[in-house]
N, C-alpha and C positions, 0 to 999 in steps of 0.2 A: 501364505502357502493357501490357504483357502480364496483369499483375495484374488490372488495368482490365477486360481482356478475358475473363479467365476469371471475374469475379466477376459480370459481366453476364450470361454464360453459364449458371452455376450459379442466379443469380437467374432467368432464363427458363426453368431444367429445373423449379425449383420452382414457380413461380406456372402452369406448362403443366398440371402435375396435381400439385396439393399432395397431394393423397390417399395418391395413390400413392407419393409421396417420402416423406413421413411415416410410410409402413410399412415402407418399406428401411429406416430409419432403427431403430427395433427391433430388427432383426439385429445391432447393435454393442454392441459391451461398455459397462458401465454408464457409465462416462465419458468414454468419446467419444460415445456415444449423448446422454448431456446437452448437450454443448456444441453439436454438430449442431443438435439441437433447439433450442437458444437460436438460433443461425443462421437457421433455417429458420423461427422464429416473428420474427425481424427483418425478414427481407424480404418477408414479409406485410405487417409494421407501417408499412415504408419506404412499400410501392406501397399505403395503406391498405386491403388487403384485410380487416384486421382490427384492431381498438383493443382490445377486453375479449378475454379469455379465453373466458368464455361465448360470445362470437359465432364464437371459431377452433373451439368444441368444435359448436356449431350447423352452422354453416357446411359446416366439413369433416370433421367427425365426430371431433374430438380425443377421444381417452377421458379423463375427468375421472380425474386421481390427482395425485399429491405432485410426483411427478416433472415431467409435463408442466406444472403448474400453475407451479411455481417456475423451469421454462428458460422461460416466457412471461413470468414477471414479472422475471426478467434479463436479457432481451432488451429488454424497454420502458426497464429502468434505463439499458443501456448507450446505448440511442439517446439519453434524455433526456441523459444525460451530453456526448455529442458534441455534440448541438445546443445545448447550455448548459453550456459548461466552466466557466462562471465561476460559475454558481451550485452548482456539483457542486465546485468548488474549496473554495466556501466552505463545504460540507457536510462536506468532509472535514475543512478546517482545526477543523470545531466539534467533532469525532472527538478531533482532538488531546489534551485531556486525559485521558481514558479510556486513550490509548497510551500516554502519559509515565508515567500512573499504574501499568499494568502491566509496562512497560518498565524501569523505574528499578530496581524491587525484585529482576530479575532481575540486571541490569548490577551491583547492589551484591553479588548472589550471587557473582559471580568476582571483582568485586574481596576480600571476605572471604576466599576460598579462598586467591587469590593473595598476601593477608598475613595468615593463618590465626594463625602463631606472634605477631604483634604484639597489642598489649594492647585494641586499636579493637575493639569487637562489632560485631555486624551491625547495629544502628541508628546506629551511628557512620559506617559506611560508606555507609550507606542516605542519611544528609543531607549526606554528604560530596558522594554523586552529584549529589543534588538543587541543590547549589550549584554544581556545573560544569556541570549541563545548565541551570541559570537563566542563569548566566554567558554559558553558548554562543547561548542565545535571544537574551539582550539584546543581545550582539557581531552577530548576524545581521541581528537588527532595524535597528540603527544602520547596519550595511552596507547596507540596502534603503531606509532614507531616504535615504546619503548618495547613493547613487546615482541614485535618483529626482531630488533636486533637482540633481546637478552632472552627471547623462548619465557617469558613468564605472562602471568594473569596481573597487570597492574590496573585494569579498569575499575574494579572498585574503591580504589585510592583516591582516585582522580574524583569519581561522583560523590566520594565522602569529602574531599575538600568543597566542588562546586555545592553541594548543598550547603555545608558551613555557611561559605562564600553568599551564598542567595539569600540564608535568612538574616546575616550580617548587614547586606545590601538595602534587602528591604526595610530593616528596621530604622538603618543611617538614612536612606531617602524617603520615606515617610512617617520618620520620628513619631513613630507608636513604641507604648511599652512590650517587654518581653510576652507577657502573656498574649497581648494582642497580636502581636505578630505573629507567633508561633501557632495562636489558629488560625490566622489568614494564609498563612505558611502552610498548613496541612490543606488547607480547602481549596486554595489557587495551585497548589501542587497535583491534587485528587482531579481538579481540573484539566489541567495541563495533559496528565495522562489519557484522562478520556479525549479531550480534542488530538492528540498525537495520534491515539491508534484511530480513532475516526480517520485522520488526515491522512495516516499510512495506507490505509484500505484503501482510499479514493485515489491515490496517487499510484498504488501496485494496480488496483482494477483498470482507472485510466492507461497506465501505462501497458499492460497488456493486450488491451482495447485497440492502442497505436501503434504494438512494437511490428 
């Protein structure tokens, strides 16, 4: 409730005198200023004051420059994503092949460093990574289908199956003992989650800027 009240007060302050409010934003540091300008344009768009950047430029005297135009485009993309979440999700999914293309080679590099004394070369590590990730996506897809049909929550079962398979696959592929395999399994899984979180952040950030 307090957050809603603060948002309404902020929007009212913007709409009361957009020109003065926008001028005050230029006193901020670059990154803070950019996102404050995005919020400013979101308020104008939501209240149907403007629909296009040229209209904002004409009506409120917004200077024509790269920063202002990009913050306006970002504001439009965010509003569109909020209004059409299904369409936005489909757009994100369509970018997944590019995400996988850049993510897996980096993961394979970490695997190569972890097993640098083994006979496998980088390409073999990369193929192994593709194999493992393909299986993960197949299991997640099966889990999704089962959950939709039977109205259940089977995701944890498939993730458990995948975890066991991943451990055994690494032990068989690299031919190391249980202890070494388990330690490297934990380290590489930690690296995987860090890389995945970072990659997903980049994916969503890049998508919202181009949506």
